[in-house]
N, C-alpha and C positions, 0 to 999 in steps of 0.2 A: 504494497500500500504506500504511495508514493506522498510525498510531503505538499506542501503548497509551490508551484512555481508563479511569481507573481507577476511575470512575465506573460505569462500565455493565457490566453480568455477561453474560457470554458460555458458550454452553452448550458442554456436554462429549462429547457425543455427538450421533447423529442415526439416531433409532430408522427410521426411512424408508429409509436408505442402506445399500448393502454396509458391512461392517466390513472388508472387504479391501481394499486400497488400490486403487483403478483404476490400470490399468497406462498406458494414454495420459497420464493426469492425472501419473500419478509420472514419467513421461518429461519431458514438459513444466516440470515442477518443476524436474528435476536441469537441462534444457537452461538456464534462465533462472537459474539459479542459477549456472552454473558461466559461464555468456556474461555473468553480473555485473549483472543487471538491480536486483539489490539491492545498495546500497551498504556496504561491511564497515565494521559495526561498526552499523549500523540495526538497530531490533527492527520485530519483525514481529509480529502479530496471527496465530496459526493460526486463528483462526473466519474472518477475513477471508481468509486461506489458502484454507479449506472451501469458502469461497463461491465463490469465483471459479472453481475448479477443481472443484466439484459432489462434494465429499468432505464426510465426517463428520469430526469435527476429530479422532477416536479414531485413522482413518485416514491422519491428517493426522499426527499426533505418532507413527506407525508410521512415515511415511516421512520425517519430519523425525529419527527414532533413528538411521535409515541417514543420512542427511548427516551427524549429529554423528559418526559413527564416522570418514566418511572427513572430518573437521576441518572442517568446511564450514557449523556452525551450532553453535552452542550453546542449549539448549533451560533455558527459567525455566519450573522444574513444567509443567503442561497446558495454558498460555496461550499462549505470548512464545518466541522463538527469536532472538537474534543472529545475524545475517550473519557469517562471515567471509571471506575470499578463502581460494580454494582450494591445498592444500599443496604444493608440486610434486614436495618429498622422497617426502612420503608416497605422491603418485600415482606415481613411479618405481619406491620399494618393492615397490606392488602389481603394476606391470606385470611387475616381474621374477619375481613369483608364477607372474602369471598366463602369464609365457612357458613354463614347466615345467609348469605345469596342462595347455595346451592341446597339449604334446607329446607327456601322455599322454592325454591324448583322443584325440589324431588317430589313436596307434597302435592305441587299446581300438576306435576309431569303425570303423576299416578294415574288417571281415569285414562289420557292418552294412551298411556302404555301397557295396562292390564292384557296380559294374553298380547304381548306386541315388542316382545324384546330380543327377537331375533338379532336385531341389528347390534343394540348392546351387548349382546354373547361373542357375535363376530369381532368386537373391536375387543373384547377383551383377551377371546383366545389369542388373538394378536398382539396384543400386550406381553402376553406369556411366554409365544414364540420367540417376540423381542425381546424378553429378560434372558430366555434360555442361550439365546444365540448373543448377551450383553451388548447388544443394538440400541444403544442411550436414543439415538433420530428416530428410529419406530417405534418405540415404547413412549415416546414424548406425544410423536404423531397420533397416537391410537387410545392413547389417556386424554388426550386436548378434545378428541371426538367422541369420545364414551360423556365425559361432561359435559361439552355440547349440547350434542343430542337430550340430553336431560333440562337444561335450558329451554331450549327451543320444544319442546313439547312442553313446556309450561304454557306458552303459546303468552308470556309477558312481558311484553314490552321493555317495560322498564328493567326487569331483570338482564334481558339482553345487554341493553344501553347500559348498563354497571357491568355487565359481565366483558363487553369491549373498550368501555374507558378504562378498566382497570389493568386491561391488554392480559385477560388471564392465561391465553394460549402461550403467549411471550415468558409468562412466567413458571410455569407448568417446562418446558421447553431450559428455561435457565434454574429450576430446579432438580430435575433428574440427573445431573452431575453427583449434586450433593448428595444426594438418599440413594445410591448406590449399593450400599450396605443391609437396604432394605427392602430393595426394589419389590423381591419376593412376596415378602409382609405388606407391602401396599396395592401390588396387585390383585393378591385374593382378598383383598377386604373389598372391592369391588364386586364379587359374585351373592353377597348378601344381598345390598343394593340392587342388583338385579333382581333376586326371588321377590324382594317387598314390592318393587314395581311392578312386575308381572303376576301380583297378586292384589294388584292396586291399592296396596295399604300407604299410604299414602306419607301419615305420621311415621312411620317405623323406617320409611325410606330417606324423608329428611333427615330424620335423626341420624342414621346410619352415612348420609352423605355427610352433615356436619361431623362426623365422629371419625371419617375418611381424611377430609382435609384439614383438621383440627392436629391430627395424627402425623400428618406428613410437616403441619407448621411444626410440632413440637422438632420432628426430625431436624428441617430446618436451621434450628437453634443449635439444636447441640453439634450442628456441624459446623455454623459460623462463629460456635464459641471456642473452638478449637480441633477438631473432629475430622473437619475436614483440611484441616491444614497438614495434622497427622498424614490422613490420608496422601497428601501430595509427597510428604518426604517419603514414605511406605512406596511410592511410584517410583522414586526418584532411588531408593536404595535397590527396588526391584530392576529395574534400569540398569545401574550399576554390577547386580548379580547377572541380569541376564548378558550382559557382556561379555563374564567371563567361561560364557559356553562359547563362543566363536574363539576359530582359531587365533595365535598372536601371528601381527605381522610379519617377524622374523623368520617365520616358517619355511624351510628350504626344500623342495622335492629335487631330485637330480634329474636333472635333462628339459627341468621346465623353468617358467619366470609367472609367480602367480600375483593375479593382484586383484581385491572385492573391495566393492562396496554396498554397504546395508544402511535404510534412512527407513526408521520405520515410521508408521501413519500416526502411528499416537505414542504415548513415550515411551512404551515397551509393543513389542507387536509381536507376530506369529511365526515370520518369516526364519528358515533354519539354512546355515551351509558349515560345512565343516572338511577340513583335511587330516587326517591322521595316518602314522605310521602302520603296519601290518608285520605279521612275520613271513621274511624271504626277499625282503627289500618292498616290499609293494605296498601303496599307496591308497588308502579310502577317500573317494570324495562324493560328497552328497551334499544336496540344495533340494530343499523343500521348502512349499508353504501348506500352513495350516488354516481350517477354515478357523473363520472370525478373526476376531481380534481384542485386543487391550491383556488385562491376566489370564481369562480363560486361554484364550492362543499360545501363550508363554509357557502356560503350563504341561498345555500337551507339547509344546513344543520339545522342551525340555525331558517330557519323557518318551519322546521320538528319538532322540540323541540319545537318551542313556540307552534306548534297547537297541537299537544301531550298532554303537560303539562295541554294548558286552556281545551282541551276535557274531559280529563281524573277527572277534579275536576268538571262538572259536573255530576249530576246523570245520571244513565245509567244502563240496564237493563242487556246489555251482550257488553263484551269488542269487538267483532265482527264489533258492531254499531257504536261503538269510532273508530275501526281504519278506517269502512268504511266515515265515517265523516273528520279525518284525512287524508286520500285519497282524498277526495275533494278538501279541502283547499288546500293543496301541488297544486294538480290539476291544480285549479283556481290562482295559485299565482306565478308557475314557468314557467319556457321558456319547450316547447313539447319535448325538447331531453335531459331532467335532469327528474331522477326516483331517487328512493331507496328506498331501501330493508328495511324491517322493523320487528321486531321481539317485541314483546312485552303484556307482562303480569304482571299480577296483584297478588301477597302472600297476603295469610295473616296467619302471625304468630299463631295465636292460634289455627289455625286448619291444618298447616301447605299446605294449597292447592294450589296450584298457576295455576291458569286459564290465557290461552295464546293466541294470535293469531299469525301465522307466515307468513308475509306479503313477501313470495319469497327469506325470507333470509335463509341461511345456519343455518341448522336445530339446534342450540343448545344440548347439550345431558346432561343427569344425569344419571350417572354412581352408578352403585348402587353394592356393595359385599357382596356377600353370597354364606356359604357350597362351600367356597377357588373359588370362579368364580366371573366375575365382568358382571353384564348386563346394557346394553348400551341400552339407553331410546331416541331416539331421539323427538324431538317435533313440529314437523309437524303439518301443518293444509292449505289447500286449498287458495290461494290467491296471487295476480301478486302484483310487486314490489308498493308501494303508489304514484301518480303521473302519473302514467303510462297510466291508462286507467279512463276515467271521472267517469264512474257507476261501479267500480267494488265493487265485493261483497267478503266479507269475514266470515272464519267459527274459532269459537272456540273449545279451549279441555282445560282439567284442568286434573294435578298430582298431587295424595298427594305425599306428600315429607319425607323421614323417616329420621331416625336421619344418620349421617353420609356420606349421599347420598352425592355427588357432581353436584355442576349444573355448565356447562361448557359453556357458549359463543364466539363464537369469529367471526369476518369479514376474507371476501379470502385474506385478505393478510398473513394470516396465511398458510391455505391449498395451495393456489398459489404461493408464495416462491420458484422462481427456483434457479436451480443449475448451472453448466457452461456448461451442455451439453441438456439445455432445457427442461429437469424434472421437475414437482413440486414436492412440500412436499407429497404431498396428504393428505384426508383424512386417509386413510389406517393407515400411521405412527400416523397420532395423533390420534386416536383411540388405537394404541397399545399401542404408549406410557402414553396414561391417564391410561389406564387399569393395568399399575403400579404403580399406585399413591394412592397405596388405604390408607397409612397411611402421606401421603406429606399434610401440611395445600396448604391453597391457593397461598400463597408467594410462596411456594417450587415450588408448579404446575409449577407457572408460568415462575418459573426462568428455568426452565428443560424445557418448551415448546419451549421459544426463545433462548435457547440454542443451543437446538435440530436443531430450523429452522436458526438459525446462522453460523452453522457449516455445514449445508447441501448448505443452498445457498454462502458458505464464496467465496469471490469473486465475486457475481454477485449483482451490485447496487437493493436497494427494488425499487422495481417498484411501490407499495401501499401500502398504508395505513394500518395497525397494530393494532389490536383491540385485545382483550382476556378479559374477567372477567370470574372468579373462586368465586364459592360460596358453603360453605361447611356448611350443616345442622348440630347444635350443640345442644346437651344437655343442658340446662341452668341451670337443676338443679345439675348438678356435677361441673359446674364450681363454 
């Protein structure tokens, strides 16, 4: 987000776009302001916000006016805004008002929702799925929909106006990250509300709604009094612990030069890569991508790494059997909705043979330049992601590397990086770029790939972990 360039002129309207704030863009803005994407005290340009979120400046101005009432920004005319930290006291007071509002809404909505609760149940089920996947964005979206359905069913225009004035949807999105440790409890407190409304019991539904909101308020107070700060500290410690799982930069594999890059989408992530020595001078090379994000994905990543290393150290006839055993261990130790794509290879420097299994991962590529062209060899085998099926079977394959070959392995955070138009960077752009890297070192190749991805997705936040491994085969005799 750029600072103000006083010598530049900025548009104040966008004639080709709707003047009504886009709901998805508004929600995304709220989430990123509440989550601290913009540092308190920083100055942002409304024109750049408009370009990033595909809104006209007048619409952005309306949204930021709402944020100003929440004490989150201070507008300076129609061009800029100064970002502030969210005010906990103001948030608490708004939740107290919301508790009363939802009690009234529940009482009034009961006749309309009696026997008509299918939509509410769908939203609750979606919340449960979001919590299982540790997807706070999805949880907040369906939580907002659940409560607004009830307020709308009350057919009370005053309640709806107060709801909008309080910007309840923005507050729900902003508070989700503060109560992560209690999301399961919060989600399940919606079910009794549905039962009461389904029976047409307005008084009971109203009291349950008030209790639900007041419970969230108490959790927010605890969070703002220090628990949230402790959680952030724990996350930082978890980040340090996770870094210890990755190989040291000083590793040296005979006949290879290796470079890696890892950029998690959140403070901790679920991508995995590793290089480790094996018996007989062989080296294990692995890269994987765990479903989901955050702490849950990081825990499964650690389990996957431990299982893989333990199996790799055992004598085995074929690495397909090794990966089958890893799959069984991950399946038995993980929740049903977690799994991981995995590419695992064993490299023998003496013969330059790489034996590998691809368990549902983006196929790594061997680049081989000859006769003025570049051959791209995808490393694919049959196999589902590990942990997805209990009795999955895998096949192995082998490739003999040549001097100056380059091996590229990556996660889909590279190819699925998006621009503001919602387009993916894609496999085609990656291969085209790599074909032009014949004389580049692994470090230079990584710099070029990440630079191109960054330029392509400029203005669009990183949604997925980004991991890239580049290995070049060298002639050690010449060194």
